[in-house]
C-alpha positions as CSV (number, residue, x, y, z in Angstrom):
1,M,104.3,51.1,106.6
2,K,101.2,53.2,105.7
3,G,100.8,54.3,109.3
4,F,104.3,55.6,109.4
5,V,104.2,57.7,106.2
6,V,101.5,60.1,107.3
7,P,103.2,61.2,110.6
8,L,106.5,61.4,108.8
9,L,104.8,63.6,106.1
10,A,103.3,65.8,108.8
11,V,106.7,66.3,110.5
12,G,108.2,67.3,107.1
13,V,105.5,69.8,106.5
14,L,105.9,71.3,110.0
15,A,109.6,71.5,109.6
16,C,109.2,73.4,106.3
17,A,106.6,75.8,107.8
18,A,108.5,76.4,111.1
19,P,110.5,79.4,109.8
20,L,107.3,81.0,108.5
21,L,105.5,80.3,111.8
22,A,108.4,81.8,113.8
23,A,108.2,85.0,111.7
24,Q,104.6,85.8,112.6
25,K,102.5,84.5,115.4
26,L,98.7,84.2,115.2
27,G,97.2,87.5,116.3
28,E,100.5,89.3,116.2
29,V,100.3,92.9,114.9
30,Q,102.8,93.6,112.2
31,P,104.8,96.8,112.1
32,L,103.6,99.6,109.8
33,R,105.3,99.7,106.4
34,A,106.8,102.9,104.9
35,P,104.8,104.5,102.1
36,D,107.6,103.9,99.5
37,Q,107.6,100.2,100.5
38,I,103.8,99.9,100.1
39,Y,104.0,101.7,96.7
40,A,106.7,99.5,95.4
41,K,105.0,96.3,96.4
42,T,101.3,97.2,95.9
43,C,100.8,100.3,93.7
44,G,103.9,100.4,91.5
45,Y,103.1,97.0,90.0
46,C,100.5,98.7,87.8
47,H,101.0,102.5,88.1
48,G,103.9,103.5,85.9
49,R,104.0,100.3,83.9
50,N,101.4,100.8,81.2
51,V,98.6,99.1,83.3
52,G,97.2,102.0,85.3
53,P,97.7,105.7,85.1
54,I,100.8,107.3,86.4
55,I,100.0,108.7,89.8
56,L,103.4,110.0,91.1
57,G,104.1,113.7,90.5
58,R,100.6,114.7,89.7
59,A,99.7,116.3,93.0
60,L,96.6,114.1,93.4
61,P,94.6,115.0,96.5
62,A,95.3,112.6,99.4
63,E,91.5,112.2,100.1
64,S,90.8,111.1,96.5
65,I,93.6,108.6,96.7
66,K,92.3,107.1,99.9
67,Y,88.8,106.9,98.5
68,I,89.9,105.1,95.4
69,V,92.2,102.7,97.3
70,R,89.3,101.7,99.5
71,H,86.5,101.6,96.9
72,G,88.4,100.8,93.7
73,Q,87.7,102.5,90.3
74,N,87.5,101.1,86.8
75,G,90.1,98.3,86.6
76,M,91.6,99.0,90.0
77,P,90.5,96.7,92.8
78,A,89.6,98.0,96.3
79,F,92.1,97.3,99.0
80,R,90.8,96.2,102.4
81,P,92.1,97.6,105.7
82,T,93.7,94.2,106.3
83,E,95.8,94.7,103.1
84,V,96.7,98.3,103.7
85,K,96.2,99.5,107.2
86,P,94.3,102.8,107.7
87,S,97.4,104.6,109.1
88,E,99.5,103.2,106.3
89,L,97.0,104.5,103.8
90,D,97.0,107.9,105.3
91,A,100.8,108.1,105.0
92,L,100.8,106.6,101.5
93,A,98.2,109.0,100.2
94,T,100.2,112.0,101.6
95,W,103.4,110.6,100.1
96,I,101.8,110.2,96.6
97,E,100.2,113.7,96.8
98,K,103.7,115.2,97.5
99,S,105.7,112.9,95.2
100,T,107.7,113.9,92.2
101,A,107.4,112.2,88.9
102,R,109.7,109.4,88.1
103,S,111.5,109.4,84.7
104,G,111.2,105.7,84.3
105,D,107.4,105.6,84.7
106,H,105.3,105.2,81.6
107,G,101.6,104.5,81.3
108,Q,98.2,105.8,80.5
């Protein structure tokens, strides 16, 4: 019976992982994300919610944003190119620089 449980467990794990494996193949390049999507999932978690400073609507220079994103500053971690692709960062920094303030944001 013990010899049967391990293969059965492996089949169960593979069956659960199959949808995930089908979504992205090893080495497959993922499409670029839109700046507002990156902001919502990565930046907006802290900025505008009393964790980090509000960055939208402040006309922050895109070059400064890119530097801080890559190197971190104070409590903000650095984000690697594998987390935010260089072309995504360029678009995000420009988007933030030209953004308008959001009335629901609050922070430092």
